[in-house]
N, C-alpha and C positions, 0 to 999 in steps of 0.2 A: 836638573839638568840627569840626572840617574835614572829618575822617574818617570823621564820623558822617552828615555834609552828604554829602559823596559818594558814601556807600552808601547814602545816601536818592536821589540821584539817580539810581544804576547801577538800584537795584531797581523804580524808577517807570518807567525807561526797558524794561525787559526786563517788565514787567506792562503798559504800554501796546501793546507791540509785540507781545505774547501776546493781548490782547483784539484788537487789530486784525486778525491772524492768523487767529482764530478768527469775528471777521464776516466776513473775505474767505471764509474757505472756507464759512460757512453762507447765503452769498447766491443759493447755485446749491441750486434746490428741487429734491427730487425728487418727482414725479409718477406714482401708480400707473395705469397704461392700463387702464381696465374693472377696476382692481382690480388684486390680485396674480395677473394672468391668465396668469401661468406656471405657477402651481401648482394654483391653484384655478380652478373656470369662473365665465368673465368675466361682468362687472355681477351679480352677486350677494350677498348681504348675507356670504357667505361668503367671497368674494374681496375686498371691503372691508374687513372687520375686520381679513383678513389683510393685508392692506398697511399698516395702519398697526402690525401688531405685529412687519412686516418694516421700519419704520422712514421710511416715506412721510408726507414733509409734506403731502400732498393726495392723494386720490385720485379718478381723473376715470370718470364713467358718461356713458353715451346713455340718451336717453330720446324717448320717442313720445306720442302720446295716443291713448287707445282709443275705440273707438264710444261709450261711455256714459263719456266727457270724466275718465278717470284716466289719469297718470302712469307709465308703465311703463316697468321702465330695461332696454334690451337694446338691440344696436347694428343690426340687421338689421330691414328692412319686416317681415318675415315671421319665424315662429320657428320654419321649417324647418331650419337649420345646428343649433341649439343645444336641439331638443327633439324632431327627427322628424317633429315634424307641422308640415303647412304652412297655417298661418293669419296673413294680413294683417292687424297690429295695427290700425290703424285701422277696420277692419270687422269687430272681434271685442269685445265686452263682456269686462271685466276679471276677469268671472267666471270664463269659459271660459278666458280666456288663465294664470289662477294654476291650472288645474287640470294642466299641463304640465310636466314634469320636467326641467330645464334643467340639473341636476346631471352627471347620470352620461353624459353626452358628454364629460364630461372624466376621471371617473373614478366608478368605484361608490362610493366613500368621501365622494362628495358627493352621491348619489341624493337626491330627494325635494327637491333644491332648486327654489324657484318662483321667476319672474319676480316680482324684487319690484316693490311700490308704490315710488317716490320716498321719501316718509314713511319706508320701514322703514330707506332707506339714509340718509340726514337724522339717525334718531336713533341712529345707531351709530359718529355722527362726533365722536372724541373734540375735549373742550377744547382750544384751540391750532393745530388740524389744519382744513383745507380741504377744501371739494370741489368739483370743477370739473363742471359740468352742461352734456353737449353736447346742443344742439335737432338732435336728427336729422329733424325736421318743417317744418313752416311755422310763423307769426305766432298761428295760432289757439290754438296750446298757452298763449299769454301769460298771459292771466287767471288761468288754473288754475294756472298755476307759481309766479305771484304768492300765490295763495292758500295754496300749500303751504310756502312760503319763509316768509310772516312769520305764519304759525301755528306753523312749527315751531321757533321760539326761538332759530335757529341764524342769522342772516340776513347777522350779520358774517362769517360763515364761508364763504359762500356764493359761486360766481362762475361766470357764465354763458359757454358757447363757443358757437361754430357756425361750418356756412360760409354759412349761411342770413342774410344781412346783414337782411333784412327781418323773421326772426323774431328778430332782437335791437334791430332799431329797435324794434319793437312792448316788446320787453320793458324796454326802456331807458324808454319814456314811462312806462309802469307802476311801475317799480322802476329810480331812476336811482341808487338808494342802493348797486346790485348791480354791483359791475367784470366790464364783456366783453369779451370776446377773439374778435376775427376768425381763424377757422381758414381758413389759405388753400394750398392744395397749388400746385406748381409741376411744369413736363413734362417729362419727359425729351428731348432732341436726338435726332431721328432716326437721324443717322449716327453719333455719338458714344457713344450711351447712357448719356450722361451727364446728369443733372438742372439745368435751367438754371437760372442764378440769379433769385432774384426782385426783380419790378421795383421800383424804389423809390418808384412814385407809389403804390401801396398804404398806405404811411407815410400819404400825404396824405388817403389815402381814409378810413383807420383815423381819422386825427384830425379829419377834416372831420364823421366820424359819432357824435362823442363818445364813442370807445370808448379802454378802458383797455391794450388790448394787442392783439398779434397772437399766433397760437399757429402754428405752421411746420413743413414738413420741414425737417429739418436736414442735407439733401445739399443743397439750395439757397441755404444762408445763406453768408455771408462776415460778416468781422467789418465790415468798413467798414458794410455793413446796417445790423448790430446797433448802430454806434456812432450812427448817423443814427437809426435808430430810438428808441433811450432821449435821443440830444438833444431828439427832437420831443415827450418824455415818456412813451412806450410801454414797457409790459414785452414781452419776450421769451421765448416757451415753446416748445420746440423737440419734436416728435416722430417715430417711435417708436423709443429709441433702445435697444438692446440688447447693442451693442459698446462694450465700456469704452473703447478706444482712441477713436473717436467723440467719448463722451460727454466725455472730458476734453479734447479739440478744442473741445467747444460750452462747457465751463468756460472753456476759456481765452479765448473770444469772449466771454465776458461775458454769456450768456444768464440769465436770471432762473431757467429751471429746465428739468426734465429730464424729458421722458414716458419712463417704460419700462413695459416686461411683468415685468422683475425688478426691484421697488424695492430687496429686499434685498441682493441680487448690486452694485447700484450704490452703495448707501448703503456697504458694505462696502468696495467697490474703489477709490472717490473719495475717503474717507476726511473724509466730510463727514455 
């Protein structure tokens, strides 16, 4: 009886230790930057699908509002870099934008990829995965984004991120149920060329604006900042980390997620 009890205690100890280890490893999520953008054309349906095939927990996209108030998925204010045709998104109707090829700049294998409507991206988000929607324009996008999210059937899988605090404030008023993370950059020191540490005051700003977290450049972060942010109830995501050693450092610091162009590589190398 005693031997059986001892065996049971030993088994349960190893079982719970294994569970805890798995939980610890999985707490750092992989965010695919503009989809699996190292392999596929950024901000397309193809790159989003590939991101999840490669094991990403979250795929990130950038959005603008077109002239006819459709939400278009692309990073730049104009279409020049990815299509070769120079059109400003806010001054162009969606029908015209959809005629552009934004795939073959990456590879002929992706020729014919269109600038997606955000609805097309939401449609391919698998169950249990999330989408980071980065607003690149202003608060004018808020009512149109709410309509898309509420009719898309996946609002619990959506997260809004942006550098534009006004845009997030407008979205929060309309969609208080959506988590929102503030993107902040940090400057390089002119003399040393190193990124300056983030100012602790942005933690208070984020909390004061009712935000759920911060999305920050990894080179300006230290463990103390992350601990303070977590203590304040904020999540911390970092961008854009394609170096495995830096990703491991961020994991050790305790970040909630790592944004990368190479989700498959990071998942394999970090063993998470």
